[in-house]
N, C-alpha and C positions, 0 to 999 in steps of 0.2 A: 504493498499499501503506498511506503513512503517512496518509493523510487516512482510514482504516478506522478501524472503534472497536477499542478494544481485545477486544471480544468478536470479533469477523471478522476480527480481524490474527490470534488467536492460534488459530482455528480456523486457517488459512492458514495457520499455524503446524505445526499436527498435522496437515495434507492435503501439507505438503512442497512449496508455494507460494509461500513464499520461506524462506532460513536464519537463525534466533536470530544469525549473523554480518553476514550481510547487511545484516539489520533493523536492527543496532545500528550499524553503518556508512552506512548512510543516514540515521540521525538524529545521526551524529556530524558529517557533511558536513554538516547543517541546522543542528547548530551552528555551525559555523563561516561556515555564509552568514550567519545573523543574528545575525552579534556584538555587531553595532550596536545592538542592543536593550541589552545589558548583564541579560540574564535570568539565566548564569548567576557563581558567584565562581568556582568549581574545576569545571573538567568532568574528570571519571576516565575518558580515554580507555581508558590500559590496563589497569583493574580491571573497565571495562565490557568491553570483547573476552577478557578472559581470561573471563569472568561467561559471553558469549555462546556461546562456545566450550566452555563446557561445558553448559552448555543443550542444544548442539546432540547433542553425545557424545550425552544423555538421548533425545534425538528419535528417532535409528539407531537406540539401543537402544532403545524403546519404552516408556521409561520416563519420560516426561512427569510436571513435577511436579504440573500441574494447567494453571488459567486464563490462569494471571500466567508462564510458563515461557519465558524466552527476551522476554518483554515489558520496552520500553526505559522507565525511572519516572526522579525526579529529584525531589531531597529539598531544601526549606529546607534553610538555612544556620543553622540554631538547633538543629539534631535531630543528635545524636550520632552518626558516622559513627566505626569502629574505621581505622584508618590513615590516612586523610580529612581532610583540616583541617577544623576546625569553627570558624568566626569571628563570627556572629553581625550579621559586615558592622561591624566593630568595632574599634578599634584595640588593646583590651584583652585581645581572644583572638587576635590574629594569630599564625597559628605554631602556637596548640595542638593537640596533634593525639588526639583519645580515644583510650583504651585497649578501650572495646567498643562497642558499638549498639545507639542505643534499638530497645526494645522493634516501636515501629513499621517502622522499616526492618529491624530481624532477622527480623522477621515475613514482608515481602513479600521480601527472600533467600533465603529459606529457602522459599518459594514459586517458587524461580529468577528473580526479576524480575531484570534488567541496571540495575546503578548507569549513568548517566548522568553527573551531577553534584551541587554542590551548588547550591540558586539563590540568588538575588540578594533581600533584603529593606531595611527598615531599621529601622538601627542596635537590635540587641535586640530587634525587634517593636516600637517604637513610633513608631507613625507611619498613616497610611492614605494614606500618597502609595510609599509604596517609591521616598523621594527620599533618602531621610537615612543612610543608611551609609558607610560609608568606602569602600565602591571604585567609589560615583556611581549613581547615579540609576535606575531602570528605566525600559525605553522601552515605551511600548503600541505594540503591531504594528499595532494598526487606524491608525495614524499613517500608516502607510507603503502602507494597507490601498487598492484600485483603487477599493469604495467610498465610504471617506472620500474622495477625495484627489478623483473627478469631482463629487462634493459641493460641496467648497471651493476646487474648483481651485486644490490644493496642488503646488507646487512637487516634482518627485521626490530621492529617497534624496538628499542628499552635496551641496543646494541652497539655503542658510539653512536648515540641518535645524536650530538649535537653538533656533527662533522657532515650526518647523512642531508638533515634537513632542507625543504626549499620555500624562500619566499614567497608571498602572496600575493606580491605588488601592493601598491594602495593610494590615498589614506583607506579604502575601507574594506579592508584584508578580514577583517573578520566577517564583515557579513557574507562575501563571497566563500570564506570556507562553512559559514553555517548553512549556506546553498547546496555548494558542492554536499559536504557533509552527509543533505539529508534531512536534516535537526530543525527544519523549516522551508516551507513550499516557493516563499518568497522573501524577501527582504530590502529595505534600505540604505541603499548608501548617498554619501555626501557626494558632488562632482565638482570642481573649482576648476581642473585641469588635466583631468582623465583619472580620479580618484575610485571611478566605478568601474569607467571600462578595461582599465589596469588591470584589480585582482579581475575581473572577470576571466579577463582573457589566462589570464596565468593558473587559473582555477579551474576552465574549461566550464563556465555559466554563461550565460548571457548578463551583459552590464548595458544599460540603457540610459540613456543621460536628455529627458525630455529640452525641448527649445523651453529659454530663457524667457519665464510669464507664464510658461502653462502650466508649472504646479506653485502653493504657494511655498514662500521661502519662513513663513512665520515657525518660531518654534526653532528652525536651526541654530543653533551658538555660533555665528557667522564667522566666516573665513577672508573670504572677498566678496563684499555683497553684489555687487556689479558682473560676477560671475558664478557664484554658487549656485548649483541648482539642485533638488533632492534627486538621488538618481535610483532606479531600480534593478535590481538580482533576482532572476530565477533561471531555471532550468532550462526555459526555451522561450523562443520569440512570442507565442501568444500566447503566454502567461503574463507577461510583461506588458502586452498590452490592457489585457482585464485591469491589471494593479493599475495603470494608466489611467486608465476610465473611470478608474475610484475618484483618483486623485486631481485630474486638473478640473482648475477651474477659478473662476475668479474669489479670491479673498481682500474684505475688504478690511483686513490688516497686514495684507502686503500689497501695495500700491502697483507694484510693477507688475502685477500678474493682470493678464488681457483680464477683459472682459466677458469676450465671447468665444470660445474656445470650441473648435468641432469636435463636435459625439455625434456618438458616440464611438469607440476604437476599437470595435468589433473588424476583426482582419477577416478578410476575406482570401479563399486558396486560390493564389495569382497560378494561373496555370501556360501565361504566354507570355515571355518576355519581350519577344520579339519590337514591339513598342517601346522598348525601355530605351535609353544614353546611359551607360555607366563611362563616369570620368574619371579616370586612372594619374592623378596629380605626379610632375617629373619629380620636382620639388624632394621628393619624398621616399624619392631613391638617393639612401642616404649610405657614405660608405661604413659607418657601423650597423647597419641592416643586416640580419645577418642570413646567408645563404639556403636555410632551409625557411626563413620566415618568406625572403625574395620568392623562394622556387613555389610557395603555398599559393603567393599572391596571384601571379604569374597562372598559378591553374583557374585559381577562382577568376580570372578575367578570360579565362579560356571555355573555360566552362558554360559564363554567361553569352558570352560571341559562340559557342558553337549550337546557344539555344537558342538564338536568330537577333540577341541582343545586340545594338553597337556601344563598342567599348570604342573609347578614342581617348585618347593623352590629353593633359588640361594641365595648364599655366597657373599656381597662386604663388605670381614673382617675388612675395613680401616675404614666404613664410622664416627667410634664411634668418629674419628679423623678429621672428615670433617669441623665443626664447628668450631673448635679452629684452624686450619689450612685455613679457609675460610678469616676469622677475621684479621689474620696474613697478608696474601697477601690484601687484602682486604683497611686492611688502609695504608698499604705501597703504594697500588697505588692511593689513593687516596692525600695524605701529597703529593706524587708527582705531581699530576696534580692539585691541587689546590695554590700549589704555583706561578701558573701562575695569580692569582688570588691577585693584590700588591697593585692596587689602581693608578699601574703605565700605563698600557697599554690601560687597559679599566676597565668598571667595573665601581661599586663604587669606591669612594674614599671621605676619612675622611679630616675634614677642618683642621687640629691639622698640622704647620709645626714648629716643633719645630726641628725634627731632621728626616730623611728617615728614621731609624727603630720604631721613636715613629706615624709617620705615615703607615709604613706597619700595626702598632700590633694594632691600633685606624681602620683603613679599614677593617681589615679581624673581628676585636670584632666587629665592626658592620653590618659587611655587612653578616657574617655568624650567622647562629645558634649553641645551646650548643651542638649539633648533629653530626656537621660539624668542628666543632673546638675540638671534642674529636676526633671523626675519625682521625682530625690532631696529631692531637698529638700524638697519639698509635703508629700511623701509621712512625712519625718520632724516636719513640721509637725505633721501631722493625728497624730502619735503621741506628741507630748510628752504631760508627766505632765497637766499643765491643760488639754490641748484631746482628749485621748484621747474623754474623754464625749461631747462635744458633737460631736462629728466623726465620728470611725470609728466607735464604737457606734450613735449615731443612722444613721449611712447602713447596719451592718447592719440597724436595726430596715426600712428603706427598703427593704434588698433584699427581705427578707420580706413585703411588700406587694404588691411587683414580682411577685416571685414568685404570692402570692397572687392577684394580677390571673389570671395563664396558667392558674391551678387552678380558679377559679370561670366562666371562659368555656368552659372544654374541659368542664366537669364540669354546663353548662348546655347541651349537645350539639351544641357545637360540634370535629367534625374536625380540621379546619385552619384554621391562620390566612394570610391572602392578602396581602400588605402589599410596596410598593416596598424594593428592597436599598440602593441612593442616592438622595439628592437629584438627580440628574440625572446625564447620562451622564458621559465621562471628560473633564477641562478642561485645556487646554493647562498644561504646566509652569511659565511665566514666569507664569499665573494665580495655579497651585495656590500656588505661594513666596509671594507677595503676605500671605498669614495664616500666623501664627506654628500652629506644630505644636498647642499644644493645640486651637485654634481650629477646625483642620482637623478636629481628629479628631472632637469635638464635633459636629462638620457633618456629615460626611460618615460617622458611625457611628449617625445618632441612631436606626433603626430595625433595627439589629443587636446591641447592647449589651445590653441587657434580655434578648434569649434565654441570652448567657450567664451575666450574674446568676442569670436562673433555672434554669439548666441545661440549657435544650429542645435539639432537634433542628432544626435548621434547614438549608434548603437554595435556593439561587441559579438561576434556569434563568436562561439568554438566551430574550428574548421576542420581540424587535424591533429593528431599528435605526430612528435616528433619522431628523429630517430633516436631517443632518448626514451620517447613514449611519455611525453608531456603533451601538454594542451598547446594550439595554437590558436589565436585567436584573429579575425579581422576586421574592420571597422567600418561602416557604411553611413557615411553623413548625407542628412537631408537637408532640403529647403527649411527655412524660418517655419514652423508649423505646420509644415507638411508630414506631421509626427505620422502621421495613420501609413502615409504610403512609403516612407522608408521601413517601419516596422515591415508591411507587405514583400516587399523585395526581399527583409533580413528572413521573414519564415518559408521565403521560396527556396534562397540560400541555402537556410535551415535543414529544411526537408531533404534538398538534393545531396548533400556531407554526411547526415547521419554518423552526426559526432558519439565516440560513447561513452557512458555512462565510466564515472573513477568506480574500481575495484578495489577497496579496502579491506584485504585479505585476512588482517587479524579478527573485521567483521563480520566475515563470510557463512560461520556457521550460526550464529545468531539473527544476523540480517540476508539469510542466505536469498528471498527475496527480493531483497530492494539491489544489492550490487549485481545486475543481471551480465553476462557476458556480450558484450554485444561486440560487433565487427564491422571497421571504416567499410563505408561503401561509396561509390561512383570519384570520390575523391581522397587522392592517399599522396603519402609522400612517394612507394612504390612505383615505379616507371610499366 
């Protein structure tokens, strides 16, 4: 049952094949079995069981609230949850319990979803590995998969594991790992420069970033207000569309949300792609791109072409400036947003009382890690009066040029862009931490950052396993507010490639029906 899609398990609940309480208990059991992955910061067991019981009562009365009623979900720990600790994986917010739910969380709960817990992340979502939070790094479930261990002849879990495990990507790594290990059917992430799509690619799940303004940011603790978007992680594209349909809409608490989103987001089965025009950005062919990812990218393009779609090379000429531009704008907004954590109103406060300035400094030194402090310092430098014009204003102008590049491409007749999501498959933790956070983020989000600066929808779809038996995802980018068209194309692609589920060998005995053995079809690395 846990291996089914959200739509399938919803039908099973309606038909009485399983009750919401039984489903919740199965997920809670699996959360405990996979605790070593560190996907969850907080497991809300009592809350989840109570919500499941209420859902069960509704089903018995024939009053189901919809497709999400009784469905276990997880939420990244930078979304406010009423009565449940929200930490952003930081000492600054340890012990903080919000008095309200983020709009997206409330919408899911109003539809009867069952909240399993809050997932792990990089501190304040600043990272691309989910390795920098105060609760420790998240481990990629594929590190312990049968597919990976057979290819690399790794030892079983528990034997020299510290040198074996792989990163999940970030910063929504906990949510991606939670979905990949079947502990929930959907999870919320946040996406500022690729933080939903990056871990989705590394964990073999679907990661969707909606158009900016389509989904409310109210209650999402901000990183970069002008780029932050609630993201959706699921095991298939259709499930992402279901969740999007529940979340999209104007929110009076968020002035950036659009008044009239296109609804519903029910996806049709695309059978003919001959009328599609797929764009391949030539600037995304970079020296750092692994040969395997580039090979799969080419095969995906060939797949569309073989089915009659028009596949053309396009240019996004200002792509090379996107990383520097993103860094300036991101750190500037971070400096502004983090100013609220001063030890006075809420959050951590140090014991030093020599002076207000000393208290500020000590509080922020104790509450923030090196990554957060570094971004605050960078942002404040860019915002200095003598630097504002040369850095922040210029970066805003470049951002407009980057956004116009996408507009020009889509106006030329291109329907969807096809790109890599990440430079390579997931890498070992020990290799990942050799680089500093800024370098890692610049490398790992090279294909995803520009989308956030342009406010466009994008989705990462797992395509195939690499030679090491690890997931490789590709990204589809669409026009602003053409999210439904984007997901429809992604669903067609997903159906063609038939990506396999992860087989967690040590759980096979208890969950044999979950981790089914599936074969790669249609598209694979084998010639």
